[in-house]
C-alpha positions in Angstrom: 12.9 -14.1 2.4 12.9 -13.7 5.7 9.8 -14.7 7.2 9.3 -13.2 11.3 5.9 -14.2 13.4 4.5 -11.1 14.5 0.8 -10.5 16.1 0.5 -14.2 16.0 0.8 -14.5 11.9 4.4 -15.0 9.7 5.2 -12.3 8.2 7.2 -12.4 4.8 9.1 -9.6 3.7 12.5 -8.3 2.1 14.8 -5.7 2.7 16.9 -4.2 -0.1 19.4 -1.2 -0.6 21.6 0.2 2.1 21.2 -0.8 6.1 22.5 2.6 6.8 20.0 4.4 5.0 16.7 6.1 5.7 14.4 3.6 5.8 11.0 3.1 3.5 8.4 0.4 4.3 6.3 0.0 0.8 3.0 -1.9 1.1 1.5 -3.4 -2.2 -1.8 -3.5 -3.6 -4.7 -5.8 -3.1 -4.4 -9.0 -4.9 -0.6 -8.5 -5.4 3.1 -9.0 -2.9 6.0 -7.0 -2.2 7.4 -8.4 -5.6 5.4 -5.6 -7.6 7.8 -3.1 -6.3 10.6 -4.8 -8.5 11.5 -1.6 -9.4 12.3 0.2 -7.0 14.8 -2.3 -5.1 18.2 -1.3 -7.0 16.9 1.9 -7.8 16.9 3.1 -4.4 20.4 1.6 -3.2 21.3 4.2 -0.9 17.8 3.5 1.2 16.4 0.8 3.5 13.8 -0.4 1.4 11.4 -2.9 3.3 8.5 -4.5 1.0 6.6 -7.0 2.8 3.6 -9.4 2.1 0.3 -8.3 4.0 -2.2 -11.0 5.6 -3.8 -13.0 3.0 -0.9 -12.2 0.3 1.8 -14.1 -0.8 4.5 -15.5 1.8 2.5 -14.0 4.7 0.2 -16.2 6.6 -3.3 -16.4 5.5 -5.4 -16.6 8.8 -8.2 -19.2 9.4 -11.5 -16.3 10.0 -12.6 -13.4 8.9 -11.9 -11.3 12.1 -8.4 -11.8 11.3 -8.3 -9.3 8.4 -8.8 -5.9 9.4 -7.6 -2.4 8.4 -6.7 -1.6 11.9 -4.6 -5.4 12.1 -2.4 -4.9 8.8 -1.7 -1.2 10.3 -0.2 -2.9 13.5 1.4 -5.5 11.5 3.2 -2.5 9.8 3.9 -1.0 12.8 5.0 -4.3 14.7 7.7 -5.2 11.6 9.5 -1.9 11.7 9.6 -2.2 15.5 11.0 -6.0 14.5 13.5 -4.0 12.5 14.4 -1.6 15.0 12.8 1.5 13.4 11.5 4.5 15.0 10.7 6.0 12.1 10.2 5.5 8.2 9.2 6.8 5.4 5.6 5.0 4.7 4.5 4.4 1.2 2.2 2.3 -0.8 -0.3 2.1 -3.5 -3.9 1.4 -4.0 -4.7 -0.5 -0.9 -1.3 0.2 0.1 -1.4 3.6 -0.2 -4.6 3.9 2.1 -3.3 1.6 4.4 -0.3 4.1 4.8 -2.8 7.3 5.9 -4.2 4.6 8.3 -0.5 4.0 9.5 -0.3 7.6 10.0 -3.4 8.2 11.5 -3.0 5.2 13.8 1.4 6.2 14.5 2.2 9.8 13.1 5.6 9.4 15.3 6.8 6.4 13.1 6.1 8.7 10.1 8.9 10.5 8.3 7.1 10.8 5.1 4.6 9.2 3.1 4.4 8.4 -0.6 0.6 7.2 -1.8 0.6 6.0 -5.4 -2.9 5.6 -7.3 -4.7 5.6 -4.2 -7.1 7.7 -2.4 -8.9 8.8 1.0 -11.6 6.5 1.3 -15.5 7.7 1.4 -17.4 10.1 3.0 -21.0 9.4 1.5 -22.7 6.2 2.2 -23.9 5.2 -1.2 -19.9 5.7 -2.6 -19.2 4.1 0.2 -21.2 1.0 -0.5 -20.0 0.9 -4.2 -16.8 0.8 -3.2 -17.7 -2.2 -0.8 -19.9 -3.9 -3.4 -17.0 -3.5 -5.9 -13.8 -5.4 -3.0 -16.9 -8.1 -2.0 -17.3 -9.3 -5.5 -13.9 -9.7 -6.2 -13.6 -11.7 -3.0 -16.3 -13.7 -4.4 -14.3 -14.6 -7.2 -11.8 -16.1 -5.4 -14.1 -17.8 -3.6 -15.8 -19.6 -6.2 -13.0 -19.7 -8.9 -9.7 -20.4 -6.5 -6.7 -18.4 -7.4 -8.3 -18.4 -11.4 -10.2 -15.4 -10.0 -7.4 -12.6 -10.2 -8.5 -9.4 -12.0 -6.3 -7.9 -14.9 -3.3 -5.3 -14.0 0.3 -5.6 -14.3 1.1 -5.4 -10.3 -0.9 -8.9 -10.5 0.7 -10.5 -13.4 4.2 -9.3 -12.2 3.1 -11.1 -8.7 0.6 -13.9 -9.4 3.0 -16.8 -9.4 4.1 -15.4 -5.2 0.1 -16.2 -3.9 -0.5 -19.5 -2.4 -3.8 -18.5 -0.6 -7.3 -18.1 -2.5 -9.1 -18.5 0.6 -7.0 -15.7 1.9 -7.2 -13.4 -0.6 -10.8 -13.3 -0.2 -10.7 -12.3 3.2 -8.6 -9.8 2.7 -11.2 -8.7 0.4 -13.7 -8.6 2.5 -11.9 -7.5 5.4 -9.2 -5.2 4.6 -10.1 -3.8 0.8 -13.8 -2.7 2.1 -14.3 0.5 3.7 -16.3 1.4 7.0 -15.4 5.4 7.8 -14.7 8.9 6.8 -11.3 8.5 9.6 -8.8 9.0 7.2 -10.7 11.6 5.3 -10.8 13.3 8.7 -7.7 13.4 9.4 -6.0 14.8 6.5 -5.7 18.1 7.1 -3.6 17.4 10.3 -0.8 15.6 8.5 2.4 17.4 9.1 5.3 15.5 7.1 5.7 16.0 3.9 3.6 14.0 1.3 4.0 12.9 -2.4 0.6 12.0 -4.2 1.8 9.8 -7.7 -1.2 9.5 -10.3 -0.6 7.6 -13.2 -2.8 9.0 -15.5 -4.0 6.4 -17.3 -6.3 5.1 -14.2 -9.4 7.1 -13.9 -11.0 5.6 -11.1 -7.9 7.3 -9.0 -7.9 11.0 -10.5 -10.0 12.7 -7.9 -8.6 10.5 -5.3 -5.0 11.9 -5.9 -6.2 15.3 -6.9 -8.6 15.5 -3.3 -5.6 14.2 -1.8 -3.0 16.8 -2.8 -5.4 19.5 -2.3 -6.5 18.4 1.7 -3.2 17.4 2.9 -1.3 21.0 3.7 2.4 19.6 2.5 1.4 17.2 0.0 2.8 17.5 -3.9 1.0 16.5 -6.4 2.9 14.2 -9.6 1.2 13.1 -12.7 2.7 10.6 -14.8 1.8 10.5 -18.2 1.0 7.5 -20.0 0.7 5.4 -16.9 -2.0 3.6 -15.6 -2.6 1.9 -12.1 0.7 0.1 -10.7 2.3 3.4 -12.0 5.8 2.5 -10.4 5.8 -0.4 -13.1 4.3 1.6 -16.0 7.1 3.9 -15.6 9.5 2.6 -13.5 12.2 5.5 -14.7 10.3 8.2 -14.2 8.4 7.0 -10.9 11.7 6.7 -9.2 13.1 9.9 -10.4 9.8 11.6 -9.0 10.6 10.0 -5.4 14.1 10.3 -5.5 13.7 13.8 -6.1 10.9 14.1 -3.5 12.8 12.3 -0.8 16.1 14.4 -1.4 14.3 17.5 -1.8 12.4 16.7 2.0 16.4 16.1 3.3 15.6 12.2 3.4 
């Protein structure tokens, strides 16, 4: 797996598919790694598929201080990786935290986005009490890593599929406190300004993200909501065949 030094850290990534194909950058969920996208690598072989580990996860470095873990820094890692690979514009996709970071990426770098694929994710929170409840959840997850090390993982097939690739409980804890937590409604305020094709995919057994996915599909002008029945949070792993079909149809329908 290639590793490149960008923004002062070593970033782990993989490329799959066709070097001549339209690029797709995939960002994983919190406490997972790029390996959660394994079912997509071969199925999307006509595209140039780039998957990476965000800071604190997998084969990417875990910087030693909390201030090195923010959504802004993570978005800039994404941009730096694309520039390193010579990519000016890409489809940007992700699941859960990776989906939210994909929206953050659009807000920061709209000129680098050809389309968005947002899976079992949401736009953040406008109300302080809702944001505080989410942050309590995120910090609680971080505390598990602080107290139990790599035994602090929660449940989920995306976690089970990638647990063996994790190296640093401290990095996961820092990421939980600094990247997973929410601070403002910046993404929500930008949704009606998104002017690229957007696919929102929701695994219907994951009720936590039902309202978030529906909100995204309603507020983004050129968004399509695809509901995958019988799929949980990691919709791409629960129903990989259906997920791949939905995404590939979306890309082709939009000339990508």
